[in-house]
C-alpha positions as CSV (number, residue, x, y, z in Angstrom):
1,M,114.7,109.8,125.4
2,F,111.1,109.1,126.1
3,P,108.7,108.7,129.1
4,F,107.2,105.3,129.5
5,N,104.8,104.4,132.6
6,G,106.3,107.4,134.3
7,R,109.9,106.7,133.9
8,A,112.4,108.2,131.4
9,I,113.8,105.7,128.9
10,Q,116.9,106.8,127.2
11,A,117.2,105.2,123.6
12,L,119.6,104.8,120.9
13,K,118.7,103.4,117.5
14,I,121.0,102.1,115.0
15,V,119.5,101.9,111.5
16,E,121.0,99.1,109.3
17,A,120.1,97.9,105.8
18,S,117.3,95.4,106.6
19,F,116.9,95.8,110.3
20,N,117.2,98.4,113.3
21,V,119.0,97.9,116.5
22,S,117.3,99.6,119.6
23,V,119.2,100.0,122.8
24,F,117.3,101.2,125.9
25,F,118.5,102.5,129.3
26,D,115.8,102.8,132.2
27,T,117.1,105.5,134.3
28,Q,114.7,105.1,137.3
29,L,115.3,101.1,137.4
30,Y,119.1,101.8,137.4
31,A,118.9,104.8,140.2
32,N,116.8,102.1,142.4
33,D,119.2,99.4,141.6
34,L,122.2,101.7,142.2
35,A,121.0,103.0,145.5
36,D,120.0,99.4,146.4
37,V,123.5,98.0,145.8
38,I,125.2,100.9,147.6
39,E,123.2,100.4,150.7
40,R,123.7,96.6,150.7
41,G,127.6,97.2,150.1
42,E,127.8,99.7,152.9
43,K,126.1,97.3,155.2
44,I,128.5,94.6,154.2
45,N,131.6,96.7,154.5
46,N,130.3,97.8,158.0
47,T,129.7,94.4,159.0
48,N,133.3,93.2,157.7
49,A,134.8,96.1,159.4
50,V,133.5,95.1,162.9
51,K,134.5,91.6,162.1
52,L,138.1,92.5,160.9
53,D,138.4,94.7,164.0
54,S,137.4,92.0,166.3
55,E,140.1,89.9,164.7
56,M,142.7,92.4,164.9
57,K,142.1,92.7,168.6
58,R,142.5,88.6,169.0
59,C,145.8,88.9,166.9
60,A,147.0,91.3,169.3
61,K,146.4,89.0,172.1
62,G,148.1,85.9,170.2
63,T,144.8,84.1,169.4
64,F,143.9,83.9,165.8
65,R,140.6,82.6,164.8
66,L,140.4,83.6,160.9
67,T,142.8,82.3,158.2
68,N,144.5,84.7,155.8
69,E,141.9,84.0,153.2
70,E,139.1,84.7,155.8
71,L,140.9,87.8,156.4
72,Q,141.2,88.8,152.8
73,A,137.5,88.3,152.4
74,L,137.0,90.8,155.0
75,Q,138.5,93.8,153.1
76,P,136.1,96.3,152.2
77,Q,134.2,96.2,148.8
78,D,134.9,98.9,146.1
79,L,131.5,100.7,145.5
80,M,132.7,101.8,142.1
81,E,133.4,98.6,140.9
82,I,129.9,97.8,141.9
83,H,128.5,100.9,140.0
84,S,130.3,99.9,136.9
85,E,128.7,96.4,136.8
86,I,125.2,98.0,137.5
87,M,125.6,100.0,134.4
88,K,126.0,96.9,132.4
89,I,122.8,95.5,133.9
90,R,120.0,98.1,132.8
91,T,120.5,98.2,129.4
92,V,118.2,96.1,126.8
93,T,119.0,95.6,123.1
94,I,116.3,94.8,120.8
95,R,116.9,93.9,117.2
96,T,113.9,94.2,114.9
97,H,113.1,94.0,111.3
98,R,110.4,96.4,111.7
99,T,112.3,99.3,110.4
100,D,109.0,101.5,110.4
101,L,108.9,101.7,114.0
102,N,110.7,104.4,115.9
103,C,112.6,103.3,119.5
104,M,109.4,104.5,121.8
105,Q,107.1,102.0,119.7
106,V,109.6,99.1,119.7
107,Y,110.0,99.6,123.5
108,S,106.1,99.8,124.0
109,D,105.3,96.7,121.7
110,V,107.9,94.8,123.4
111,Y,106.8,95.7,126.9
112,K,103.1,95.0,126.2
113,Q,104.2,91.6,124.5
114,H,106.1,90.7,127.7
115,R,103.2,91.8,129.8
116,K,100.6,90.0,127.6
117,N,102.2,86.7,127.6
118,A,103.5,86.8,131.0
119,V,107.0,85.7,130.0
120,S,110.0,85.2,132.0
121,Q,113.5,85.9,131.0
122,S,115.7,82.7,130.4
123,P,119.5,82.9,130.4
124,L,121.5,84.5,127.8
125,V,121.9,82.3,124.7
126,D,124.0,82.4,121.6
127,D,122.5,79.9,118.8
128,G,124.2,81.7,115.9
129,D,122.3,84.6,115.8
130,G,124.7,86.4,118.3
131,P,124.0,86.6,122.0
132,H,120.4,87.4,123.1
133,Y,117.7,86.5,125.8
134,R,115.4,83.9,124.8
135,Y,111.9,84.1,126.3
136,R,109.4,81.6,127.0
137,R,105.9,81.5,128.5
138,D,105.3,80.7,132.1
139,E,103.3,77.6,132.6
């Protein structure tokens, strides 16, 4: 673990014969995203609970407005499932042939290069080197 721009970055370095693989996890971004997703999930669940309650009252009177599929969509979201998806989002894996660099140097160099070039992240691609993100300069 190392500090970077006031945030704690967890790192794992895997050493291979001619390259290193570094896996990074930004704990502050994870915490922020988790809080945001839980808040949105709770709002959605609360809104759906009100809609479901209204529909159940209509059903008791014999007047149905929603289909079975629409009723199913109003079921509460499992916040633990959302939590497991977030964990997958906040990891960054970098493969480098610069075996002389430690994890903090790799992260710092990539971050600086990213900021310097004002790059944006394109979708995950697999062009024979395994799945990875391809970066391009913004126009």
